[in-house]
N, C-alpha and C positions, 0 to 999 in steps of 0.2 A: 792427223795421227802421227805420232812420234815413231821414228824407226831407229832408235837406239837400240843398243844391246842386241843386234840381229846379224851382223856380217862377222864370220869367222876371222880372227886375227891371229898372227904368229906370236911366239914368244912366250908360250904355254908349256908347262910340264903337268901331264895328266895321268893319273894312276887310277886303273880301275879296281874298285873294292866290291867283293861279292859277299852279302849278308853281313848280319851283324859281327859274324866271327873275324871278319877282315876290317870292318868299318870301324868297330868300336876302339880297337888297339889304336888304329891310326888317329881317330879322333881324340883318344884320351892322351895320347902322347903330344899332340898339338896343344891341348888344353894345358897339360902339365908344363909346357913350355912357354905359356903364354906370360907376356910382361905387362901388357897394358890393358886389352879387352878381349872379351869373349862373347859373340853374338850367336845365338842358337834359335832356330825356329823349327817346329815339327808339329805334325798333326797329332801323334800319339806320344806321350812322355810316360812310359810305364816305370814301375819301381821293382820289377821281378827280374831274377837271373842276372844275366851279363849287362843289362841296362843299368843296374845299381853302380857299376864302375864309371859309367858317364856321370852319374849323379855325383858320386864321390870326387871326380875329378872338377867339377864345376864348383862344388863346396869348398874344396882346398884352394881352388884358383881365387875364389872371392875372399876366402880367409887370409891370404897374403897380399890383398889388396888390388887384385885385378877386377876391373869392371866387369860383371857377369851379368847378362841381360838374356832372359829366355822368354820366349812366346810360344805359347801352346794353343791349341784350337779348342774351343769351347764345347764342341761335341765329341771330337776325338779323344780328348784327354778328360778322364774323369776326376773328381777331387782328389787333391794331394793327400797321400798319407799324412797324419797328425805329426809323425816323428819326422818326416822329411820337410814338412811345412817349418817345424821349428828349427831344423838343421840349417835350412836355407835362409830362413830370416836371421838366425843368428850370425852366420857367415858372411851375409850381405848379398846373396844371389836376388836379383830382381827378377821376379816371376810376374809376367802378365798373361792374361787369357783373352784370345782373340774371339770376339762375338760370343760371350757366355750366353747360354740360352736361358731364356725368361721362363715366366710361369706358362706360356704356350707351347714351349719346347720347340720341336720342328715344325708345328703349325704355324709359327710367325713367317710372314711373307719373306724376310730377309734371312731366314735361318739356314738356308741351304747354301748361301754364300760363304763357305768355308775357307780356312787357311790349310791348305794341304801340302804345301811345299816343305821340304826338309832341307835346310840351309843352316851351315855354320861358317863363321869367318873369325879367324884367331888373329890379333894384332893387325889385322889389314893385309895380312901376308900370305894366307893360306886359307882357301875356301873348300867346302865340302858341299855336295849337291847330289840328290838322287832321289830314290823311292822309299829308303829305308827309315823307319821311324826309330825313336829311342824305344826299342822293343827287342827283348831277346828272340833269335831266331827260332827257338823251339818253345815259345810260348806264345799263347794267344789270349787276350782277354776275355774272348767271349767260348772260346773251346778249349782253354786250358793248355795242358802239355801236348805238344805236337810230336808226332813218331818220326819226322823228318824235318830238315830245316827249310824255312820259308826260302822261296827263290826270288832274289831280289838284288838290286846293284846301286852303287852310288860311285862317285869319283871324288878324289883329292886333286885340286888344282891349285897351282902358282901361276902367276902372270897377270897380264892386264886385266882380265874379267873379275879377279878378286875385288877390285875397286868398284866395280858395277854390283856385284852382289852385296858389298858392304852398303853401298848407297841405297839400294832397294831396301834392305833390312833397316836401315837408319830411318828412311821414311815412314815405314810401317810402324816402328818403334813410336815415332815421335805422334803420330796418329793416336796410337792405343794409349800412349801416356797422357796426352790431351783429354781423350775421354775419361782416364783414370783421374786425373787432376779435377776434372768438373764433377765427377761423382763424389770425390772427396770433399771439394768445396761445398757441395749440397749437404753431405752429411754434417759438415762443420756448422753451416747454418742452421740445421735442424736441431743440433745438440746446443748451439750458443757457446761455442767452444773454439777459440783460436787455436788452441793447442791441438785439436783433432786433425786439422789441415795439415799437420806436420808428420802424422803417422806414417811411417813406411819410408821415409826419405833416408837414403843412405848415403854417406860420403865416402869416397874412394880416394886412395893414395895412388896416384899414378907415378911409377918409376920414370926416372929421367932417362932420355935417350931412346933411340928407336932401333928395333931388330934389324939385323941384316937383311938386304934385298934378296928375294927369292932367287933361285938358279933359273936363268934364261934357258929356254929349249925353243925348238922351231915348230912344235905341235900348233896347229891353227884350231881355235876354239871360241865358241860364243855362248854368252847367256842368253837364253830366251824365256821370257817371262811371260804369263797370262794374268791378268786381273781385270776388273770390271770398269776401268778407266781407259789408259791409253794403249793397253795391250790385250785387246780382248781376243784377238784370233791369231795372235803372234804364233803360238805353238802349232796350231793347226796348219797355217800357211806354211811353216817351215816343212813339216812332214809332206804336205801336198807337193811342195816344190822339189822335195829330194825324190819323191815317188815319181813325179812326171818327168824326171831326168834320168830316172834308173835305165840301164841297158841290159844288166845281167841278172841281178838277184836282189830281192828284197826280203829280209827277215825281221819280223816284228813279234817281240814278246810284250803282251799287255794282259794285265789283270783283269780290268773291266773294260770290255770291248764292244762298243755299240756305235760306231762311226755314224755320222750323217751321210747324206745323200753324196756330198761332193767327194768326200774321202772315199766312200764305197767305190763311187765311179773311178776315181784314181787308180785304186787297186785293181778294178776289174780291167781297166785300159792297159795296165802295165802287165797283167797277165795275158791278155789277148794280142800283145805286141811281142811276146815270145820272153817276157822276164819272169824268172823263176820267183814266184812270190809263196813264201813259207810263213804261217802265222803259228805263233805258240801261244795259247789262250787257256784260261781257267778252265781245268776240268773237275775241279773238287768245289762241292757246294760250299758258299761263304754266306752270301746274301742273296735273298729271294729275287728281289728286282735285278740285281746287276746280273746274277747268274742266268736267269731265264730270258730277260729281254734280249740278251745277245744273240740268242740261237735263231730267231726268224730272219735274220740278214745273211746266215750262213749259206742259204740255198743259191743265192745269186753269185757268190763268191766262188762255191764248189763247182758250179756250171761254167764259170770262166776258167778254170783250171787252178784257182788258189789252193795250195795245201793248207789244210788246218789240223793242227795237232793240239791235242788236249793234255795239260800237265795235271797230275793228279797225286803224285806221292806226297806232296804238302800243298801248302797255299802258294800258288804263283802271284807274286806281288810286283813282279818287275814292270817297268815301263820304258822300254829300250828298244832301239833299232839299230840294224846296220844295212847299208845300202851300197851295192857295188864294191865292197871291200874297202871303201875308204871314208864313207860318211857315217858316223854313228851318232846317237843322241841317247843320254841317261837322265832321267830326270824323275819327277813326281806326277807327270800328267798321264792319266789314262786317255784312251781314245773313246771317251764316253760323253754324254752330256753333262754330267755333274763336272768333270774336270774341263771340258772345252768350252763351256757356257757359263759357269757358276763359280767354280773355285779359283782361289790364288794358287799358282802353279809356277815350277821353276824347272827348266830342262838346261842341260848344257849340250851344245852341239859339237862335235870333234871330228875334224877333217885330218886324218892320219891313217895310214894304211896300217901300222903296227898296232895302234889301239883298236881300229876296227878289226883286225885278224883275231885279237885276243878275245874281244868281246863275241864275235862271230864262233870262235871255238868253243866258248862257254855254253853259247845258245844251241849249237849243233850237238853238243854233248847231251844236253837236256831233251832236245828232240828225239835223237836217235835211241838213247838210253831210258828215258822216262816219259817220253810223250806218247799219245795213242792218236794215231792220224784217222781222222773220220773220213770214211768214203760217202760218195754220193748217195749210194744205196742204204747205207746205214741212216744217213739224215733223212731220207724219203721214208725210211720205214719205223721212224722214232713213235714210241706209244702215243695214242691219242691223249692220255692224261698229260704227258709231257707237252704235247701241242697246247693243250688248254692252258697250262700253267704258264708257257711262253706267252701266250696272248695275254693273259692276265697281267703278267709283269710288264709287257710292253704297254699296256693301257695304263697302268699306275705310273709308269715313267713319263709318259705323255702327259698325264693328268699334274703329275708333280711339276713338269716343265711349264705347263699352261698356267699354273698358279704363279709360278715366277715370271711369268710373261714372256716365255721363250717357246719356241717351235723348232724343232731339230730333226726328229726321226720322220 
């Protein structure tokens, strides 16, 4: 098993970004300054509200000769609006779909292996990584206008790990492009036309010269990936290692929280040895299985002294943690089976007191001002109907994992 991309190294500059309100202006500015290439991957690419600004930046970059490559997930992202398909095609944006759903939809065996990571690299000099989709903070594709912004985080990074992000994105693009070319060749054979094999090829003019090197800093950071080949357990092991070394405090904010036995044991052990463990979890119903399947595991955590705070002003979409005020992670991976066993995910681990302090401040503000702490009595006395729904959801999750050949909970 490869151990690349796992040890934090110095020389990074890392900026915390909360929500699309902070991410999108930074992302648009980076794309606007691109001279050579923009690569972007996301689970959801929506064309509503502020996310249109990202689409426009990509269109403008491609229009001036920058190579723009976008990969979206075939389940998370719906069909592109026709007007944007035409605009992207005209500008030269290369748009690819990861694992598009066939006629069986999510019933197909491999359909649960999704592209869930959110990454962007511009000119090989700056990278973005986190949990924020190309989706406006106040818009949800399923629920419409939100009354409060979604709680989520990303980071903007310069330094050595940018090359690792770019390399990982490059490998995925080559794989998807190979499948795309095969399908196009098959179409060409079916139509008996050599010209059909050339549809969609776009030539780009690459400006001469390279951009200036990024500013060097002393923040230690690492890229931690999860996929179904070399990096199957990398993110979970990074969490467990940090939890196992904790002495004072663990704060985890996670949208879909249903950790496996080893992760639960690590959290319980930390609480039992005197570490203050706080969890900020989803308190607002979004998806049946993810919402209810998490709750059967709350009991053991509460008995061990773990604090559980539920966030409900809007959807909690964060996948972040701060441990002992110096170790932090921001990324796309939930602590649930879909993220830790099936999806492609990407997190950045940061070892820096100032960065950890800023993220901790944001999380403690959400916990104290917008979270509801669940007591052991409240958990024990939850309604029978809720208990039934929890067991149904947990059974469905186990069934889904069994179909995928996985056993987790």
